[in-house]
C-alpha positions as CSV (number, residue, x, y, z in Angstrom):
1,X,174.7,-43.9,-47.8
2,X,173.7,-47.1,-49.2
3,X,176.1,-49.1,-51.3
4,X,173.5,-49.9,-54.3
5,X,171.3,-47.7,-56.5
6,X,169.2,-48.0,-59.2
7,X,170.3,-44.2,-60.7
8,X,173.1,-42.5,-59.9
9,X,172.4,-38.5,-60.9
10,X,175.3,-36.2,-60.9
11,X,174.4,-32.3,-60.6
12,X,171.7,-31.1,-59.0
13,X,170.6,-28.2,-61.5
14,X,167.9,-28.0,-63.4
15,X,168.2,-31.2,-65.3
16,X,169.4,-33.4,-63.0
17,X,167.1,-32.4,-60.0
18,X,163.9,-32.9,-62.0
19,X,165.0,-36.1,-63.5
20,X,166.1,-37.4,-60.1
21,X,162.9,-36.5,-58.5
22,X,160.6,-38.3,-61.3
23,X,162.7,-41.4,-61.2
24,X,162.5,-41.2,-57.7
25,X,158.5,-40.9,-57.9
26,X,158.5,-43.8,-60.5
27,X,159.8,-46.2,-58.0
28,X,163.6,-45.9,-58.5
29,X,166.0,-45.9,-55.6
30,X,168.0,-42.6,-56.7
31,X,171.2,-41.0,-55.4
32,X,171.5,-37.0,-56.6
33,X,174.7,-35.7,-55.9
34,X,175.6,-32.3,-56.0
35,X,178.7,-30.6,-56.0
36,X,177.5,-26.8,-54.8
37,X,176.0,-25.7,-51.6
38,X,172.4,-26.2,-52.8
39,X,169.9,-27.3,-55.5
40,X,169.6,-25.2,-58.7
41,X,172.8,-25.2,-60.6
42,X,174.0,-22.5,-62.4
43,X,170.7,-21.2,-63.6
44,X,169.6,-20.5,-59.8
45,X,172.8,-19.6,-58.1
46,X,175.0,-18.1,-61.3
47,X,173.0,-17.3,-64.3
48,X,169.0,-17.0,-65.2
49,X,168.0,-15.8,-61.6
50,X,170.6,-13.6,-59.9
51,X,171.1,-11.6,-63.1
52,X,167.1,-11.1,-63.3
53,X,167.2,-9.9,-59.8
54,X,169.4,-7.3,-60.8
55,X,167.6,-6.3,-64.1
56,X,164.2,-6.0,-62.0
57,X,166.0,-3.3,-60.2
58,X,167.8,-1.8,-63.1
59,X,164.1,-1.7,-64.7
60,X,162.6,0.3,-61.6
61,X,165.3,3.1,-62.2
62,X,164.5,3.1,-65.7
63,X,160.8,3.8,-64.8
64,X,162.0,6.2,-62.4
65,X,163.9,8.2,-65.4
66,X,160.9,8.3,-67.4
67,X,158.2,9.0,-64.8
68,X,157.5,12.5,-65.9
69,X,156.1,11.3,-69.1
70,X,153.2,9.7,-67.0
71,X,152.7,12.7,-65.0
72,X,154.9,11.9,-62.0
73,X,157.5,14.1,-60.9
74,X,160.0,12.9,-58.6
75,X,162.9,14.3,-57.0
76,X,165.8,12.5,-58.9
77,X,168.6,13.7,-56.8
78,X,167.2,11.8,-54.4
79,X,166.9,8.8,-55.6
80,X,169.8,6.4,-54.7
81,X,170.7,2.8,-55.2
82,X,171.5,0.7,-52.0
83,X,173.7,-2.3,-53.7
84,X,174.3,-4.0,-50.6
85,X,170.6,-4.3,-50.3
86,X,170.0,-5.4,-53.7
87,X,172.7,-8.3,-53.2
88,X,170.8,-9.2,-50.1
89,X,167.7,-9.6,-51.7
90,X,169.1,-11.5,-54.4
91,X,170.7,-14.0,-51.6
92,X,167.4,-14.1,-50.1
93,X,165.5,-15.2,-52.9
94,X,168.3,-17.9,-54.2
95,X,168.3,-19.3,-50.6
96,X,164.7,-19.5,-50.5
97,X,164.3,-21.0,-54.0
98,X,167.0,-23.8,-53.2
99,X,165.5,-24.5,-49.5
100,X,162.6,-25.2,-51.4
101,X,164.0,-27.8,-53.8
102,X,166.0,-29.4,-51.2
103,X,162.5,-29.9,-49.1
104,X,161.1,-31.1,-51.8
105,X,163.4,-33.5,-52.2
106,X,163.6,-34.4,-48.5
107,X,160.0,-35.8,-48.8
108,X,160.9,-38.1,-51.6
109,X,161.8,-41.8,-49.9
110,X,163.6,-43.4,-52.7
111,X,165.7,-40.0,-53.2
112,X,168.9,-39.7,-51.3
113,X,170.4,-36.0,-52.1
114,X,174.1,-35.6,-50.6
115,X,176.1,-32.5,-51.4
116,X,180.2,-33.4,-52.5
117,X,181.9,-34.8,-55.5
118,X,180.9,-38.0,-57.4
119,X,183.5,-39.8,-59.8
120,X,183.0,-42.7,-61.8
121,X,185.4,-45.5,-61.3
122,X,183.7,-47.8,-63.9
123,X,180.9,-48.5,-66.3
124,X,178.7,-49.3,-63.1
125,X,180.6,-47.8,-60.0
126,X,181.7,-44.4,-58.5
127,X,183.2,-43.0,-55.9
128,X,181.1,-40.8,-53.7
129,X,183.0,-38.1,-51.5
130,X,180.4,-36.3,-49.3
131,X,181.4,-32.5,-48.0
132,X,180.7,-33.8,-44.5
133,X,181.3,-37.8,-44.0
134,X,183.3,-40.4,-45.5
135,X,183.9,-41.5,-48.7
136,X,182.4,-44.7,-50.2
137,X,182.2,-46.7,-53.4
138,X,179.0,-47.3,-54.9
139,X,177.2,-49.2,-57.6
140,X,174.4,-47.9,-59.9
141,X,172.3,-49.4,-62.6
142,X,171.9,-46.5,-64.5
143,X,173.8,-43.0,-64.5
144,X,172.6,-39.5,-65.7
145,X,175.7,-36.9,-66.0
146,X,174.3,-33.2,-65.5
147,X,177.3,-31.5,-64.3
148,X,176.3,-28.1,-66.2
149,X,178.7,-25.7,-67.5
150,X,181.2,-23.3,-66.4
151,X,182.2,-19.6,-68.3
152,X,185.0,-19.7,-71.1
153,X,188.2,-18.2,-70.4
154,X,189.3,-15.5,-72.6
155,X,192.4,-16.7,-74.4
156,X,194.1,-13.1,-73.9
157,X,197.1,-11.8,-71.6
158,X,195.4,-10.1,-68.6
159,X,192.2,-12.1,-68.5
160,X,193.4,-13.1,-64.8
161,X,193.3,-9.7,-63.6
162,X,191.4,-9.2,-60.4
163,X,189.3,-6.6,-62.6
164,X,188.3,-9.3,-64.9
165,X,185.2,-10.7,-64.1
166,X,183.0,-13.9,-65.7
167,X,179.4,-13.6,-65.7
168,X,179.6,-15.7,-62.5
169,X,181.7,-13.9,-60.7
170,X,180.5,-10.6,-61.6
171,X,177.0,-11.4,-59.8
172,X,179.2,-11.3,-56.7
173,X,180.7,-7.5,-57.5
174,X,180.7,-5.4,-54.2
175,X,179.7,-2.2,-56.3
176,X,178.8,-0.6,-59.6
177,X,181.9,0.0,-61.5
178,X,182.4,3.4,-63.0
179,X,183.2,2.2,-66.5
180,X,182.4,-1.8,-67.6
181,X,184.0,-2.8,-70.6
182,X,182.1,-6.0,-71.7
183,X,183.7,-8.3,-74.0
184,X,181.0,-10.5,-76.0
185,X,177.8,-9.6,-77.6
186,X,176.1,-13.0,-76.9
187,X,172.5,-13.0,-74.5
188,X,174.8,-12.7,-71.5
189,X,176.9,-10.0,-72.4
190,X,174.0,-7.9,-73.7
191,X,172.0,-8.9,-70.6
192,X,174.4,-7.5,-68.5
193,X,175.7,-4.9,-70.5
194,X,172.0,-3.2,-70.4
195,X,171.5,-4.0,-66.6
196,X,174.7,-2.2,-65.4
197,X,174.4,0.6,-67.5
198,X,170.7,1.2,-66.3
199,X,172.2,0.8,-62.8
200,X,174.4,3.7,-63.9
201,X,178.0,2.5,-65.0
202,X,179.4,3.5,-68.5
203,X,179.3,0.6,-70.8
204,X,181.3,-0.5,-73.6
205,X,180.5,-3.6,-75.5
206,X,183.3,-5.5,-77.6
207,X,181.8,-7.9,-80.0
208,X,184.2,-10.1,-82.2
209,X,181.6,-10.7,-84.9
210,X,179.8,-8.4,-87.4
211,X,176.6,-8.0,-85.0
212,X,175.5,-8.8,-81.7
213,X,173.5,-12.0,-80.9
214,X,174.5,-14.3,-83.9
215,X,171.8,-17.3,-84.3
216,X,169.1,-14.7,-83.5
217,X,166.8,-13.4,-86.2
218,X,168.9,-10.8,-87.9
219,X,166.4,-8.5,-88.2
220,X,165.3,-8.3,-84.6
221,X,169.1,-8.2,-83.2
222,X,170.2,-5.3,-85.6
223,X,167.1,-3.5,-84.0
224,X,168.2,-4.4,-80.2
225,X,171.6,-3.4,-81.4
226,X,170.4,0.1,-82.4
227,X,168.7,0.2,-79.2
228,X,171.9,-0.3,-77.0
229,X,173.3,2.7,-79.0
230,X,170.5,4.7,-78.6
231,X,170.5,3.8,-74.7
232,X,174.1,5.1,-74.3
233,X,176.1,2.0,-74.7
234,X,179.2,2.1,-77.0
235,X,179.0,-0.7,-79.3
236,X,182.0,-2.0,-81.4
237,X,181.8,-4.8,-83.8
238,X,184.3,-6.5,-85.8
239,X,186.3,-5.8,-82.3
240,X,188.9,-8.8,-81.6
241,X,190.5,-8.0,-78.4
242,X,193.8,-8.2,-78.2
243,X,194.9,-8.1,-74.7
244,X,194.1,-6.5,-71.1
245,X,196.6,-4.4,-69.2
246,X,196.9,-3.1,-65.8
247,X,196.6,0.7,-65.3
248,X,196.3,2.2,-61.7
249,X,192.9,1.6,-60.5
250,X,191.5,0.0,-64.0
251,X,192.9,-1.7,-67.4
252,X,193.2,-1.0,-70.6
253,X,191.3,-3.4,-73.2
254,X,193.6,-3.3,-76.3
255,X,191.5,-4.4,-79.1
256,X,191.9,-4.5,-83.2
257,X,190.2,-2.6,-85.8
258,X,190.4,-2.0,-89.5
259,X,192.9,0.8,-88.9
260,X,195.5,-0.5,-86.2
261,X,195.1,-1.3,-82.3
262,X,193.0,0.8,-80.1
263,X,192.4,0.6,-76.3
264,X,189.6,1.8,-73.8
265,X,189.7,2.0,-70.3
266,X,187.7,0.4,-67.7
267,X,187.1,-0.1,-63.9
268,X,185.9,-3.6,-64.5
269,X,185.9,-5.9,-67.4
270,X,182.9,-8.8,-68.0
271,X,184.1,-11.5,-70.3
272,X,180.9,-13.1,-71.9
273,X,182.5,-15.2,-74.2
274,X,180.3,-18.8,-74.3
275,X,180.1,-21.5,-71.6
276,X,181.7,-25.3,-71.8
277,X,181.2,-28.4,-70.3
278,X,181.8,-29.2,-66.6
279,X,183.5,-32.7,-67.1
280,X,186.5,-32.2,-65.2
281,X,187.2,-35.1,-62.7
282,X,183.9,-37.2,-63.4
283,X,186.2,-40.3,-64.0
284,X,184.8,-40.4,-67.9
285,X,188.3,-41.8,-68.7
286,X,187.2,-45.1,-66.8
287,X,184.4,-45.4,-69.0
288,X,183.4,-45.6,-72.6
289,X,181.9,-42.3,-72.5
290,X,183.1,-40.3,-75.8
291,X,183.9,-36.5,-75.5
292,X,183.5,-34.7,-78.7
293,X,184.5,-31.1,-79.2
294,X,184.4,-30.9,-75.0
295,X,180.9,-32.1,-75.3
296,X,179.3,-35.3,-74.1
297,X,178.2,-37.7,-77.3
298,X,174.9,-38.9,-76.6
299,X,171.8,-40.5,-79.3
300,X,168.5,-39.4,-79.7
301,X,167.5,-40.8,-76.1
302,X,170.5,-39.1,-74.4
303,X,172.5,-42.0,-73.8
304,X,176.3,-41.7,-74.2
305,X,178.6,-44.2,-75.9
306,X,178.9,-46.1,-72.6
307,X,175.3,-48.2,-72.6
308,X,173.6,-47.0,-69.0
309,X,175.0,-44.0,-68.9
310,X,173.0,-40.8,-70.3
311,X,173.7,-36.9,-70.1
312,X,171.4,-34.0,-69.9
313,X,171.6,-30.1,-69.9
314,X,174.9,-27.9,-70.6
315,X,177.1,-31.0,-70.8
316,X,175.7,-32.3,-74.1
317,X,176.1,-28.9,-75.9
318,X,174.1,-26.2,-77.4
319,X,171.3,-25.0,-76.7
320,X,172.3,-24.4,-73.2
321,X,169.2,-23.4,-71.3
322,X,167.3,-24.4,-68.1
323,X,164.3,-25.2,-69.4
324,X,166.1,-27.1,-72.1
325,X,167.9,-29.0,-69.7
326,X,164.8,-29.7,-67.5
327,X,162.9,-30.4,-70.9
328,X,165.6,-33.4,-71.3
329,X,165.7,-34.5,-67.6
330,X,162.2,-35.4,-67.6
331,X,161.8,-36.9,-71.2
332,X,165.0,-39.2,-70.0
333,X,163.2,-40.1,-66.8
334,X,159.9,-41.2,-68.5
335,X,162.3,-43.0,-71.0
336,X,164.1,-45.2,-67.9
337,X,160.8,-45.9,-66.4
338,X,159.4,-47.1,-69.7
339,X,156.4,-45.1,-69.2
340,X,154.5,-42.7,-71.4
341,X,155.8,-38.9,-71.0
342,X,157.1,-35.8,-72.5
343,X,159.2,-36.5,-76.0
344,X,162.9,-35.9,-76.5
345,X,162.8,-32.2,-77.2
346,X,163.8,-31.1,-80.5
347,X,166.0,-27.9,-81.5
348,X,163.4,-26.8,-83.9
349,X,160.7,-26.6,-81.2
350,X,162.8,-25.0,-78.5
351,X,161.8,-21.4,-76.9
352,X,164.1,-18.7,-75.1
353,X,164.2,-15.4,-74.0
354,X,166.9,-12.8,-73.9
355,X,166.0,-10.7,-71.0
356,X,167.3,-7.4,-73.3
357,X,165.6,-4.1,-72.7
358,X,163.5,-4.5,-74.8
359,X,163.0,-8.2,-74.5
360,X,163.5,-10.5,-77.5
361,X,161.7,-13.6,-77.3
362,X,161.7,-16.7,-79.8
363,X,160.4,-19.9,-80.7
364,X,161.5,-22.5,-83.7
365,X,163.5,-21.8,-86.6
366,X,164.5,-18.2,-87.7
367,X,163.3,-17.1,-91.1
368,X,167.2,-17.5,-92.3
369,X,167.2,-21.1,-90.8
370,X,164.0,-21.8,-92.6
371,X,165.0,-20.8,-96.2
372,X,168.4,-22.7,-95.3
373,X,166.2,-25.7,-95.0
374,X,164.7,-25.4,-98.0
375,X,161.2,-24.0,-96.7
376,X,159.2,-21.9,-98.8
377,X,159.0,-19.6,-96.4
378,X,156.0,-16.4,-95.4
379,X,156.7,-14.0,-92.7
380,X,153.6,-12.4,-90.7
381,X,154.3,-9.0,-89.3
382,X,153.2,-6.9,-86.8
383,X,154.6,-3.6,-86.0
384,X,154.1,-3.0,-82.1
385,X,153.8,1.0,-82.8
386,X,150.2,0.3,-83.3
387,X,149.5,-1.9,-80.5
388,X,147.3,-0.4,-77.8
389,X,148.9,-2.3,-74.9
390,X,152.2,-1.2,-75.7
391,X,151.4,2.4,-76.6
392,X,149.9,2.6,-72.9
393,X,153.2,1.4,-71.5
394,X,155.2,3.4,-73.4
395,X,157.3,0.9,-74.8
396,X,155.9,0.9,-78.3
397,X,159.0,0.4,-80.5
398,X,159.3,-3.4,-81.3
399,X,158.2,-6.2,-83.9
400,X,156.6,-9.4,-84.2
401,X,157.9,-12.1,-86.8
402,X,155.7,-15.2,-87.2
403,X,157.8,-17.5,-89.7
404,X,155.3,-19.9,-91.7
405,X,155.8,-22.6,-94.2
406,X,153.7,-21.3,-97.2
407,X,152.6,-24.8,-98.0
408,X,150.3,-25.5,-95.9
409,X,150.6,-21.9,-93.6
410,X,152.2,-23.8,-90.4
411,X,153.8,-21.7,-88.1
412,X,157.8,-23.2,-87.6
413,X,158.9,-19.9,-85.9
414,X,157.9,-16.9,-84.0
415,X,160.2,-14.1,-82.9
416,X,159.4,-10.8,-80.9
417,X,161.4,-7.6,-79.8
418,X,159.3,-5.8,-77.4
419,X,158.9,-5.0,-73.9
420,X,157.0,-7.5,-72.6
421,X,158.2,-10.2,-75.1
422,X,159.0,-12.5,-72.8
423,X,155.1,-13.3,-71.6
424,X,154.8,-14.0,-75.5
425,X,157.3,-16.6,-75.4
426,X,154.9,-19.4,-74.0
427,X,152.1,-18.9,-76.7
428,X,154.7,-18.5,-79.2
429,X,156.1,-22.2,-78.1
430,X,153.2,-23.6,-78.1
431,X,152.1,-22.4,-81.4
432,X,155.6,-23.8,-82.8
433,X,155.1,-26.8,-80.7
434,X,151.8,-27.8,-82.5
435,X,152.3,-26.4,-85.8
436,X,149.1,-24.5,-85.9
437,X,148.2,-23.0,-89.1
438,X,147.6,-19.3,-89.7
439,X,143.9,-19.8,-89.9
440,X,143.6,-21.3,-86.5
441,X,145.4,-18.4,-84.9
442,X,143.5,-15.6,-86.7
443,X,140.1,-17.1,-85.0
444,X,141.7,-17.2,-81.4
445,X,140.2,-14.5,-79.4
446,X,142.8,-12.6,-77.3
447,X,141.9,-10.3,-74.3
448,X,142.3,-6.2,-75.2
449,X,144.8,-4.9,-74.1
450,X,147.4,-7.0,-74.4
451,X,150.1,-8.0,-76.4
452,X,149.0,-11.2,-76.8
453,X,146.8,-9.6,-79.6
454,X,149.7,-9.2,-82.0
455,X,149.5,-12.5,-82.6
456,X,145.9,-12.4,-84.3
457,X,147.1,-8.9,-85.9
458,X,150.0,-10.3,-87.5
459,X,148.2,-13.4,-89.1
460,X,144.8,-11.5,-90.2
461,X,147.5,-9.2,-92.2
462,X,149.2,-12.0,-93.8
463,X,146.0,-14.1,-94.6
464,X,144.6,-10.9,-96.2
465,X,147.7,-10.0,-98.5
466,X,147.2,-13.8,-99.4
467,X,143.6,-14.0,-100.6
């Protein structure tokens, strides 16, 4: 370990790692310090990737259950889930992806990767404590804070019982729980509720608010809510949890309803009530970095209130997505290199996918957000029940909404609920980022039969109605 670096990057997740690599490729001497056992952060080890690995197994079980619809007769009693193999597959994929990132980092001579902890001791100094080797004090010219986030803790009695899992810890569970209660109806809670239900668990979702997925297009969120109920998941809304009590081999989750307190038995409880930035032991108190509402305050260039110290990803708050952190990291790297590069991302251009069943993809503003912004809003709609590809796949219950400004007919938002919506998200993001007018989209030739034809179908219908 050297004593002087151009840039210190704290955190080797989807924000810090791309930034560190881009800076090293640009000629900066970079030290990247990661407190975990590999590169990839929460997304790789405790979030996006492992949950989607479980989801692939769940989807295959779902397909087997519907096999007869497609002319395939299977002896369902012989279908068994080997959870140990599922977990082993997960570990193999995570190790493969982390190893690839480490190998890529190792090829950059200007980048030094160290596993351990970094704590700021001043505006240009830090104490580095590697897991292997001696600690050392280093100096840097610039620093990027990218230490990610961790799950919020449910503030009720019994939240520390062994049967109560965070969204991180449940990914290591040793077996499928017989009865799972999911507290929280956000993206993480809904994804995992459907995954474990498809894997064989009896699932109950408890949402404090009036509906699931607050902030998502209301029409699509309510449609997905009905999908959960139709699939056999019990859903309680306006349902604050009071406490969790141990009972034999499980727990009772007590909750409030308008007519009093009720309880439900569970062999496992998942708390999925959001996340908060990892700011502990970063040494921020030794700097002028300001923390506001548990988030690091940054300006439009992601610089904190301490000049020369920047922050990307979950530590600066919402939106907390891996791809958002990567976009921030790459934009910041270009800025620090004083080179033309990607612009700093803006929330109105963000895209995301909730890997529910069916999937929910979104880009840009929702209809409600656009109305609140004072925009004269138009909505182009497409019902997937008439879509050839959706009918072929057997998943034709869905809707696409394209939000546009009536003034110039430019797209400001795209939202889709359908099995396969994740594969529409890239084009949706491009439409929003480019602000394409409906007339341009209407003239694009899409392959048939694909779900992407829905974009043309929606805008042509809207244009015809407005003639």
